[in-house]
N, CA, C and O atoms as a Tripos MOL2 file, in Angstrom:
@<TRIPOS>MOLECULE
protein
  252   251    63     0     0
PROTEIN
NO_CHARGES

@<TRIPOS>ATOM
      1 N          47.4830  196.0040   81.1710 N.3       1 MET1
      2 CA         48.2950  194.9230   81.7060 C.3       1 MET1
      3 C          49.5200  194.7580   80.8130 C.2       1 MET1
      4 O          49.3970  194.7610   79.5880 O.2       1 MET1
      5 N          50.6940  194.6160   81.4120 N.am      2 ASP2
      6 CA         51.8860  194.4410   80.5920 C.3       2 ASP2
      7 C          52.0590  192.9780   80.1760 C.2       2 ASP2
      8 O          51.3850  192.0850   80.6890 O.2       2 ASP2
      9 N          52.9680  192.7610   79.2470 N.am      3 LEU3
     10 CA         53.1560  191.4300   78.6650 C.3       3 LEU3
     11 C          53.5540  190.3920   79.7090 C.2       3 LEU3
     12 O          53.0420  189.2730   79.6980 O.2       3 LEU3
     13 N          54.4540  190.7520   80.6010 N.am      4 ASN4
     14 CA         54.8860  189.7920   81.6240 C.3       4 ASN4
     15 C          53.7270  189.3710   82.5240 C.2       4 ASN4
     16 O          53.6210  188.2040   82.9020 O.2       4 ASN4
     17 N          52.8610  190.3240   82.8650 N.am      5 HIS5
     18 CA         51.7150  189.9910   83.7150 C.3       5 HIS5
     19 C          50.7380  189.0790   82.9710 C.2       5 HIS5
     20 O          50.1900  188.1460   83.5580 O.2       5 HIS5
     21 N          50.5200  189.3430   81.6890 N.am      6 LEU6
     22 CA         49.6480  188.4710   80.8940 C.3       6 LEU6
     23 C          50.2230  187.0570   80.8040 C.2       6 LEU6
     24 O          49.4910  186.0750   80.9250 O.2       6 LEU6
     25 N          51.5350  186.9620   80.5910 N.am      7 LEU7
     26 CA         52.1750  185.6430   80.5180 C.3       7 LEU7
     27 C          52.0380  184.9010   81.8440 C.2       7 LEU7
     28 O          51.7810  183.6970   81.8680 O.2       7 LEU7
     29 N          52.2090  185.6240   82.9370 N.am      8 TYR8
     30 CA         52.0470  185.0220   84.2640 C.3       8 TYR8
     31 C          50.6150  184.5150   84.4530 C.2       8 TYR8
     32 O          50.4040  183.3790   84.8790 O.2       8 TYR8
     33 N          49.6350  185.3650   84.1330 N.am      9 GLN9
     34 CA         48.2390  184.9830   84.3100 C.3       9 GLN9
     35 C          47.8820  183.7790   83.4340 C.2       9 GLN9
     36 O          47.1000  182.9210   83.8430 O.2       9 GLN9
     37 N          48.4570  183.7190   82.2310 N.am     10 GLN10
     38 CA         48.1900  182.5730   81.3630 C.3      10 GLN10
     39 C          48.7540  181.2900   81.9740 C.2      10 GLN10
     40 O          48.1110  180.2420   81.9160 O.2      10 GLN10
     41 N          49.9520  181.3670   82.5580 N.am     11 GLN11
     42 CA         50.5340  180.1820   83.1800 C.3      11 GLN11
     43 C          49.6940  179.7160   84.3640 C.2      11 GLN11
     44 O          49.5090  178.5140   84.5540 O.2      11 GLN11
     45 N          49.1860  180.6450   85.1560 N.am     12 VAL12
     46 CA         48.3090  180.2920   86.2720 C.3      12 VAL12
     47 C          47.0500  179.6070   85.7390 C.2      12 VAL12
     48 O          46.5970  178.6090   86.3010 O.2      12 VAL12
     49 N          46.4840  180.1460   84.6500 N.am     13 ALA13
     50 CA         45.2800  179.5470   84.0620 C.3      13 ALA13
     51 C          45.5670  178.1400   83.5450 C.2      13 ALA13
     52 O          44.7300  177.2470   83.6740 O.2      13 ALA13
     53 N          46.7490  177.9410   82.9590 N.am     14 ILE14
     54 CA         47.1280  176.6040   82.4660 C.3      14 ILE14
     55 C          47.2180  175.6200   83.6310 C.2      14 ILE14
     56 O          46.7200  174.4970   83.5410 O.2      14 ILE14
     57 N          47.8500  176.0410   84.7180 N.am     15 LEU15
     58 CA         47.9770  175.1580   85.8840 C.3      15 LEU15
     59 C          46.6120  174.8360   86.4730 C.2      15 LEU15
     60 O          46.3470  173.6900   86.8350 O.2      15 LEU15
     61 N          45.7560  175.8260   86.5720 N.am     16 ARG16
     62 CA         44.4210  175.5850   87.1360 C.3      16 ARG16
     63 C          43.6000  174.6820   86.2250 C.2      16 ARG16
     64 O          42.8470  173.8350   86.7050 O.2      16 ARG16
     65 N          43.7420  174.8580   84.9210 N.am     17 LYS17
     66 CA         42.9840  174.0290   83.9840 C.3      17 LYS17
     67 C          43.4280  172.5670   84.0870 C.2      17 LYS17
     68 O          42.6060  171.6590   83.9630 O.2      17 LYS17
     69 N          44.7190  172.3400   84.3100 N.am     18 SER18
     70 CA         45.2150  170.9690   84.4080 C.3      18 SER18
     71 C          44.7040  170.2730   85.6730 C.2      18 SER18
     72 O          44.6970  169.0440   85.7430 O.2      18 SER18
     73 N          44.2810  171.0480   86.6630 N.am     19 GLU19
     74 CA         43.7770  170.4830   87.9140 C.3      19 GLU19
     75 C          42.2650  170.3130   87.9170 C.2      19 GLU19
     76 O          41.7120  169.7670   88.8720 O.2      19 GLU19
     77 N          41.5780  170.7730   86.8600 N.am     20 GLU20
     78 CA         40.1190  170.7100   86.8240 C.3      20 GLU20
     79 C          39.6200  169.2690   86.7090 C.2      20 GLU20
     80 O          40.2600  168.4050   86.1090 O.2      20 GLU20
     81 N          38.4860  169.0580   87.2920 N.am     21 THR21
     82 CA         37.8170  167.7730   87.1470 C.3      21 THR21
     83 C          37.0590  167.7790   85.8140 C.2      21 THR21
     84 O          36.7290  168.8500   85.3050 O.2      21 THR21
     85 N          36.7820  166.6180   85.2470 N.am     22 PRO22
     86 CA         36.0600  166.5780   83.9710 C.3      22 PRO22
     87 C          34.7190  167.3160   84.0030 C.2      22 PRO22
     88 O          34.3010  167.8680   82.9860 O.2      22 PRO22
     89 N          34.0520  167.3340   85.1320 N.am     23 ALA23
     90 CA         32.7590  168.0260   85.2320 C.3      23 ALA23
     91 C          32.9290  169.5320   85.0620 C.2      23 ALA23
     92 O          32.0530  170.1890   84.4990 O.2      23 ALA23
     93 N          34.0360  170.0870   85.5360 N.am     24 ARG24
     94 CA         34.2680  171.5320   85.4350 C.3      24 ARG24
     95 C          34.8610  171.9270   84.0890 C.2      24 ARG24
     96 O          34.8130  173.1030   83.7290 O.2      24 ARG24
     97 N          35.4140  170.9910   83.3410 N.am     25 CYS25
     98 CA         36.0500  171.3100   82.0680 C.3      25 CYS25
     99 C          35.0610  171.8560   81.0480 C.2      25 CYS25
    100 O          35.4560  172.5910   80.1430 O.2      25 CYS25
    101 N          33.8180  171.5200   81.1700 N.am     26 SER26
    102 CA         32.8270  171.9770   80.1980 C.3      26 SER26
    103 C          32.1780  173.2840   80.6190 C.2      26 SER26
    104 O          31.0610  173.5850   80.1960 O.2      26 SER26
    105 N          32.8620  174.0630   81.4450 N.am     27 ALA27
    106 CA         32.2970  175.3150   81.9480 C.3      27 ALA27
    107 C          32.0450  176.3210   80.8300 C.2      27 ALA27
    108 O          31.2110  177.2120   80.9930 O.2      27 ALA27
    109 N          32.7350  176.2060   79.7090 N.am     28 GLY28
    110 CA         32.4560  177.0740   78.5760 C.3      28 GLY28
    111 C          33.5400  178.0900   78.2950 C.2      28 GLY28
    112 O          34.0090  178.1730   77.1600 O.2      28 GLY28
    113 N          33.9590  178.8690   79.2800 N.am     29 PHE29
    114 CA         34.9360  179.9260   79.0430 C.3      29 PHE29
    115 C          36.3440  179.3760   79.1730 C.2      29 PHE29
    116 O          36.7030  178.8060   80.2040 O.2      29 PHE29
    117 N          37.1360  179.5470   78.1310 N.am     30 ASP30
    118 CA         38.5080  179.0510   78.1120 C.3      30 ASP30
    119 C          39.4570  180.2030   78.4400 C.2      30 ASP30
    120 O          39.8230  180.9840   77.5620 O.2      30 ASP30
    121 N          39.8470  180.2990   79.7050 N.am     31 LEU31
    122 CA         40.7020  181.3900   80.1610 C.3      31 LEU31
    123 C          42.0840  181.3370   79.5210 C.2      31 LEU31
    124 O          42.6740  182.3810   79.2420 O.2      31 LEU31
    125 N          42.6050  180.1440   79.2850 N.am     32 VAL32
    126 CA         43.9230  180.0040   78.6590 C.3      32 VAL32
    127 C          43.9080  180.6280   77.2670 C.2      32 VAL32
    128 O          44.8000  181.4010   76.9180 O.2      32 VAL32
    129 N          42.8970  180.2910   76.4780 N.am     33 ARG33
    130 CA         42.7880  180.8380   75.1220 C.3      33 ARG33
    131 C          42.5520  182.3530   75.1550 C.2      33 ARG33
    132 O          43.0500  183.0810   74.2960 O.2      33 ARG33
    133 N          41.7920  182.8210   76.1480 N.am     34 HIS34
    134 CA         41.5500  184.2520   76.3080 C.3      34 HIS34
    135 C          42.8710  185.0010   76.5070 C.2      34 HIS34
    136 O          43.1240  186.0140   75.8550 O.2      34 HIS34
    137 N          43.7040  184.4920   77.4090 N.am     35 TYR35
    138 CA         44.9900  185.1420   77.6470 C.3      35 TYR35
    139 C          45.8890  185.0470   76.4190 C.2      35 TYR35
    140 O          46.6250  185.9890   76.1260 O.2      35 TYR35
    141 N          45.8460  183.9310   75.6970 N.am     36 GLN36
    142 CA         46.6830  183.8000   74.5000 C.3      36 GLN36
    143 C          46.3090  184.8570   73.4570 C.2      36 GLN36
    144 O          47.1860  185.4400   72.8200 O.2      36 GLN36
    145 N          45.0200  185.1020   73.2850 N.am     37 ARG37
    146 CA         44.5870  186.1390   72.3380 C.3      37 ARG37
    147 C          45.0580  187.5130   72.7780 C.2      37 ARG37
    148 O          45.4940  188.3130   71.9500 O.2      37 ARG37
    149 N          44.9770  187.7980   74.0770 N.am     38 ARG38
    150 CA         45.4420  189.0940   74.5830 C.3      38 ARG38
    151 C          46.9470  189.2360   74.4190 C.2      38 ARG38
    152 O          47.4300  190.3120   74.0670 O.2      38 ARG38
    153 N          47.6990  188.1620   74.6700 N.am     39 ILE39
    154 CA         49.1510  188.1820   74.5060 C.3      39 ILE39
    155 C          49.5090  188.4220   73.0440 C.2      39 ILE39
    156 O          50.3670  189.2510   72.7400 O.2      39 ILE39
    157 N          48.8530  187.7010   72.1410 N.am     40 ASP40
    158 CA         49.1210  187.8680   70.7110 C.3      40 ASP40
    159 C          48.8260  189.2910   70.2510 C.2      40 ASP40
    160 O          49.5960  189.8770   69.4890 O.2      40 ASP40
    161 N          47.7070  189.8440   70.7190 N.am     41 ARG41
    162 CA         47.3300  191.2030   70.3380 C.3      41 ARG41
    163 C          48.3400  192.2210   70.8690 C.2      41 ARG41
    164 O          48.7070  193.1550   70.1550 O.2      41 ARG41
    165 N          48.7950  192.0520   72.1170 N.am     42 LEU42
    166 CA         49.7590  192.9730   72.6970 C.3      42 LEU42
    167 C          51.1040  192.8640   71.9920 C.2      42 LEU42
    168 O          51.7420  193.8830   71.7240 O.2      42 LEU42
    169 N          51.5460  191.6500   71.6860 N.am     43 ARG43
    170 CA         52.8000  191.4820   70.9520 C.3      43 ARG43
    171 C          52.7430  192.1820   69.6030 C.2      43 ARG43
    172 O          53.7060  192.8230   69.1850 O.2      43 ARG43
    173 N          51.6010  192.0530   68.9230 N.am     44 GLU44
    174 CA         51.4360  192.7170   67.6270 C.3      44 GLU44
    175 C          51.4950  194.2350   67.7940 C.2      44 GLU44
    176 O          52.1440  194.9170   67.0020 O.2      44 GLU44
    177 N          50.8260  194.7660   68.8130 N.am     45 ASP45
    178 CA         50.8390  196.2040   69.0720 C.3      45 ASP45
    179 C          52.2430  196.7070   69.3910 C.2      45 ASP45
    180 O          52.6070  197.8220   69.0180 O.2      45 ASP45
    181 N          53.0330  195.8810   70.0840 N.am     46 LEU46
    182 CA         54.4000  196.2600   70.4520 C.3      46 LEU46
    183 C          55.4090  196.0110   69.3390 C.2      46 LEU46
    184 O          56.5490  196.4670   69.4150 O.2      46 LEU46
    185 N          54.9880  195.2880   68.3100 N.am     47 GLY47
    186 CA         55.9080  194.9330   67.2380 C.3      47 GLY47
    187 C          56.8530  193.8130   67.6310 C.2      47 GLY47
    188 O          57.9270  193.6600   67.0510 O.2      47 GLY47
    189 N          56.4480  193.0360   68.6140 N.am     48 ALA48
    190 CA         57.2790  191.9310   69.0950 C.3      48 ALA48
    191 C          56.7880  190.6290   68.4740 C.2      48 ALA48
    192 O          55.6170  190.4980   68.1190 O.2      48 ALA48
    193 N          57.6870  189.6830   68.3490 N.am     49 THR49
    194 CA         57.3160  188.3670   67.8400 C.3      49 THR49
    195 C          57.1820  187.3890   69.0070 C.2      49 THR49
    196 O          57.6040  187.6730   70.1270 O.2      49 THR49
    197 N          56.5970  186.2540   68.7240 N.am     50 GLY50
    198 CA         56.4520  185.2390   69.7520 C.3      50 GLY50
    199 C          57.7270  184.4530   69.9790 C.2      50 GLY50
    200 O          57.8600  183.7460   70.9780 O.2      50 GLY50
    201 N          58.6740  184.5790   69.0410 N.am     51 TRP51
    202 CA         59.9140  183.8190   69.1030 C.3      51 TRP51
    203 C          61.0730  184.7280   68.7570 C.2      51 TRP51
    204 O          60.8970  185.6600   67.9720 O.2      51 TRP51
    205 N          62.2640  184.4920   69.3160 N.am     52 PRO52
    206 CA         63.4210  185.3060   68.9650 C.3      52 PRO52
    207 C          63.8000  185.1190   67.4960 C.2      52 PRO52
    208 O          63.4620  184.1060   66.8830 O.2      52 PRO52
    209 N          64.5040  186.1060   66.9370 N.am     53 GLU53
    210 CA         64.8830  186.0530   65.5190 C.3      53 GLU53
    211 C          65.7070  184.8170   65.1810 C.2      53 GLU53
    212 O          65.5690  184.2690   64.0870 O.2      53 GLU53
    213 N          66.5560  184.3690   66.0920 N.am     54 TRP54
    214 CA         67.3930  183.2030   65.8170 C.3      54 TRP54
    215 C          66.5870  181.9160   65.7770 C.2      54 TRP54
    216 O          67.0870  180.8770   65.3450 O.2      54 TRP54
    217 N          65.3420  181.9840   66.2260 N.am     55 CYS55
    218 CA         64.4790  180.8040   66.2550 C.3      55 CYS55
    219 C          63.3250  181.0180   65.2860 C.2      55 CYS55
    220 O          62.1620  180.9860   65.6880 O.2      55 CYS55
    221 N          63.6320  181.2300   64.0380 N.am     56 ALA56
    222 CA         62.6170  181.5620   63.0330 C.3      56 ALA56
    223 C          61.6530  180.4100   62.7690 C.2      56 ALA56
    224 O          60.5650  180.6260   62.2330 O.2      56 ALA56
    225 N          62.0380  179.1910   63.1380 N.am     57 ALA57
    226 CA         61.2050  178.0340   62.8550 C.3      57 ALA57
    227 C          59.9420  178.0030   63.7150 C.2      57 ALA57
    228 O          58.9220  177.4680   63.2800 O.2      57 ALA57
    229 N          59.9860  178.5620   64.9200 N.am     58 GLY58
    230 CA         58.8230  178.5340   65.7920 C.3      58 GLY58
    231 C          58.7810  177.2610   66.6170 C.2      58 GLY58
    232 O          59.7220  176.4670   66.5880 O.2      58 GLY58
    233 N          57.6850  177.0600   67.3570 N.am     59 PRO59
    234 CA         57.6030  175.9100   68.2550 C.3      59 PRO59
    235 C          57.4920  174.5980   67.4910 C.2      59 PRO59
    236 O          56.8840  174.5250   66.4230 O.2      59 PRO59
    237 N          58.0840  173.5870   68.0550 N.am     60 GLY60
    238 CA         57.9750  172.2600   67.4590 C.3      60 GLY60
    239 C          58.8970  172.0360   66.2680 C.2      60 GLY60
    240 O          58.9750  170.9260   65.7430 O.2      60 GLY60
    241 N          59.5890  173.0740   65.8430 N.am     61 MET61
    242 CA         60.4460  172.9430   64.6600 C.3      61 MET61
    243 C          61.9170  172.8210   65.0390 C.2      61 MET61
    244 O          62.7790  172.6620   64.1760 O.2      61 MET61
    245 N          62.1930  172.8980   66.3370 N.am     62 LEU62
    246 CA         63.5830  172.7730   66.7850 C.3      62 LEU62
    247 C          63.9700  171.3100   66.8790 C.2      62 LEU62
    248 O          63.2780  170.5110   67.5100 O.2      62 LEU62
    249 N          65.0640  170.9730   66.2560 N.am     63 ALA63
    250 CA         65.5050  169.5810   66.3120 C.3      63 ALA63
    251 C          66.9720  169.5000   66.6390 C.2      63 ALA63
    252 O          67.5250  168.4030   66.7300 O.2      63 ALA63
@<TRIPOS>BOND
     1     1     2 1
     2     2     3 1
     3     3     4 2
     4     3     5 am
     5     5     6 1
     6     6     7 1
     7     7     8 2
     8     7     9 am
     9     9    10 1
    10    10    11 1
    11    11    12 2
    12    11    13 am
    13    13    14 1
    14    14    15 1
    15    15    16 2
    16    15    17 am
    17    17    18 1
    18    18    19 1
    19    19    20 2
    20    19    21 am
    21    21    22 1
    22    22    23 1
    23    23    24 2
    24    23    25 am
    25    25    26 1
    26    26    27 1
    27    27    28 2
    28    27    29 am
    29    29    30 1
    30    30    31 1
    31    31    32 2
    32    31    33 am
    33    33    34 1
    34    34    35 1
    35    35    36 2
    36    35    37 am
    37    37    38 1
    38    38    39 1
    39    39    40 2
    40    39    41 am
    41    41    42 1
    42    42    43 1
    43    43    44 2
    44    43    45 am
    45    45    46 1
    46    46    47 1
    47    47    48 2
    48    47    49 am
    49    49    50 1
    50    50    51 1
    51    51    52 2
    52    51    53 am
    53    53    54 1
    54    54    55 1
    55    55    56 2
    56    55    57 am
    57    57    58 1
    58    58    59 1
    59    59    60 2
    60    59    61 am
    61    61    62 1
    62    62    63 1
    63    63    64 2
    64    63    65 am
    65    65    66 1
    66    66    67 1
    67    67    68 2
    68    67    69 am
    69    69    70 1
    70    70    71 1
    71    71    72 2
    72    71    73 am
    73    73    74 1
    74    74    75 1
    75    75    76 2
    76    75    77 am
    77    77    78 1
    78    78    79 1
    79    79    80 2
    80    79    81 am
    81    81    82 1
    82    82    83 1
    83    83    84 2
    84    83    85 am
    85    85    86 1
    86    86    87 1
    87    87    88 2
    88    87    89 am
    89    89    90 1
    90    90    91 1
    91    91    92 2
    92    91    93 am
    93    93    94 1
    94    94    95 1
    95    95    96 2
    96    95    97 am
    97    97    98 1
    98    98    99 1
    99    99   100 2
   100    99   101 am
   101   101   102 1
   102   102   103 1
   103   103   104 2
   104   103   105 am
   105   105   106 1
   106   106   107 1
   107   107   108 2
   108   107   109 am
   109   109   110 1
   110   110   111 1
   111   111   112 2
   112   111   113 am
   113   113   114 1
   114   114   115 1
   115   115   116 2
   116   115   117 am
   117   117   118 1
   118   118   119 1
   119   119   120 2
   120   119   121 am
   121   121   122 1
   122   122   123 1
   123   123   124 2
   124   123   125 am
   125   125   126 1
   126   126   127 1
   127   127   128 2
   128   127   129 am
   129   129   130 1
   130   130   131 1
   131   131   132 2
   132   131   133 am
   133   133   134 1
   134   134   135 1
   135   135   136 2
   136   135   137 am
   137   137   138 1
   138   138   139 1
   139   139   140 2
   140   139   141 am
   141   141   142 1
   142   142   143 1
   143   143   144 2
   144   143   145 am
   145   145   146 1
   146   146   147 1
   147   147   148 2
   148   147   149 am
   149   149   150 1
   150   150   151 1
   151   151   152 2
   152   151   153 am
   153   153   154 1
   154   154   155 1
   155   155   156 2
   156   155   157 am
   157   157   158 1
   158   158   159 1
   159   159   160 2
   160   159   161 am
   161   161   162 1
   162   162   163 1
   163   163   164 2
   164   163   165 am
   165   165   166 1
   166   166   167 1
   167   167   168 2
   168   167   169 am
   169   169   170 1
   170   170   171 1
   171   171   172 2
   172   171   173 am
   173   173   174 1
   174   174   175 1
   175   175   176 2
   176   175   177 am
   177   177   178 1
   178   178   179 1
   179   179   180 2
   180   179   181 am
   181   181   182 1
   182   182   183 1
   183   183   184 2
   184   183   185 am
   185   185   186 1
   186   186   187 1
   187   187   188 2
   188   187   189 am
   189   189   190 1
   190   190   191 1
   191   191   192 2
   192   191   193 am
   193   193   194 1
   194   194   195 1
   195   195   196 2
   196   195   197 am
   197   197   198 1
   198   198   199 1
   199   199   200 2
   200   199   201 am
   201   201   202 1
   202   202   203 1
   203   203   204 2
   204   203   205 am
   205   205   206 1
   206   206   207 1
   207   207   208 2
   208   207   209 am
   209   209   210 1
   210   210   211 1
   211   211   212 2
   212   211   213 am
   213   213   214 1
   214   214   215 1
   215   215   216 2
   216   215   217 am
   217   217   218 1
   218   218   219 1
   219   219   220 2
   220   219   221 am
   221   221   222 1
   222   222   223 1
   223   223   224 2
   224   223   225 am
   225   225   226 1
   226   226   227 1
   227   227   228 2
   228   227   229 am
   229   229   230 1
   230   230   231 1
   231   231   232 2
   232   231   233 am
   233   233   234 1
   234   234   235 1
   235   235   236 2
   236   235   237 am
   237   237   238 1
   238   238   239 1
   239   239   240 2
   240   239   241 am
   241   241   242 1
   242   242   243 1
   243   243   244 2
   244   243   245 am
   245   245   246 1
   246   246   247 1
   247   247   248 2
   248   247   249 am
   249   249   250 1
   250   250   251 1
   251   251   252 2
@<TRIPOS>SUBSTRUCTURE
     1 MET1         2 RESIDUE 1 A MET
     2 ASP2         6 RESIDUE 1 A ASP
     3 LEU3        10 RESIDUE 1 A LEU
     4 ASN4        14 RESIDUE 1 A ASN
     5 HIS5        18 RESIDUE 1 A HIS
     6 LEU6        22 RESIDUE 1 A LEU
     7 LEU7        26 RESIDUE 1 A LEU
     8 TYR8        30 RESIDUE 1 A TYR
     9 GLN9        34 RESIDUE 1 A GLN
    10 GLN10       38 RESIDUE 1 A GLN
    11 GLN11       42 RESIDUE 1 A GLN
    12 VAL12       46 RESIDUE 1 A VAL
    13 ALA13       50 RESIDUE 1 A ALA
    14 ILE14       54 RESIDUE 1 A ILE
    15 LEU15       58 RESIDUE 1 A LEU
    16 ARG16       62 RESIDUE 1 A ARG
    17 LYS17       66 RESIDUE 1 A LYS
    18 SER18       70 RESIDUE 1 A SER
    19 GLU19       74 RESIDUE 1 A GLU
    20 GLU20       78 RESIDUE 1 A GLU
    21 THR21       82 RESIDUE 1 A THR
    22 PRO22       86 RESIDUE 1 A PRO
    23 ALA23       90 RESIDUE 1 A ALA
    24 ARG24       94 RESIDUE 1 A ARG
    25 CYS25       98 RESIDUE 1 A CYS
    26 SER26      102 RESIDUE 1 A SER
    27 ALA27      106 RESIDUE 1 A ALA
    28 GLY28      110 RESIDUE 1 A GLY
    29 PHE29      114 RESIDUE 1 A PHE
    30 ASP30      118 RESIDUE 1 A ASP
    31 LEU31      122 RESIDUE 1 A LEU
    32 VAL32      126 RESIDUE 1 A VAL
    33 ARG33      130 RESIDUE 1 A ARG
    34 HIS34      134 RESIDUE 1 A HIS
    35 TYR35      138 RESIDUE 1 A TYR
    36 GLN36      142 RESIDUE 1 A GLN
    37 ARG37      146 RESIDUE 1 A ARG
    38 ARG38      150 RESIDUE 1 A ARG
    39 ILE39      154 RESIDUE 1 A ILE
    40 ASP40      158 RESIDUE 1 A ASP
    41 ARG41      162 RESIDUE 1 A ARG
    42 LEU42      166 RESIDUE 1 A LEU
    43 ARG43      170 RESIDUE 1 A ARG
    44 GLU44      174 RESIDUE 1 A GLU
    45 ASP45      178 RESIDUE 1 A ASP
    46 LEU46      182 RESIDUE 1 A LEU
    47 GLY47      186 RESIDUE 1 A GLY
    48 ALA48      190 RESIDUE 1 A ALA
    49 THR49      194 RESIDUE 1 A THR
    50 GLY50      198 RESIDUE 1 A GLY
    51 TRP51      202 RESIDUE 1 A TRP
    52 PRO52      206 RESIDUE 1 A PRO
    53 GLU53      210 RESIDUE 1 A GLU
    54 TRP54      214 RESIDUE 1 A TRP
    55 CYS55      218 RESIDUE 1 A CYS
    56 ALA56      222 RESIDUE 1 A ALA
    57 ALA57      226 RESIDUE 1 A ALA
    58 GLY58      230 RESIDUE 1 A GLY
    59 PRO59      234 RESIDUE 1 A PRO
    60 GLY60      238 RESIDUE 1 A GLY
    61 MET61      242 RESIDUE 1 A MET
    62 LEU62      246 RESIDUE 1 A LEU
    63 ALA63      250 RESIDUE 1 A ALA
């Protein structure tokens, strides 16, 4: 699976998780976290970073 497809699948999982009822939230398997691990691993294999070079601070550090 390429990076764009993994990112797409993660976004779909995020949207579906936000629509879950509290009873289904305890299902056990966290698909969002699963995709994040796969994305991180693929980025590392490709030598890509999660953020552009001009944004060295990362998320939450932009002001």
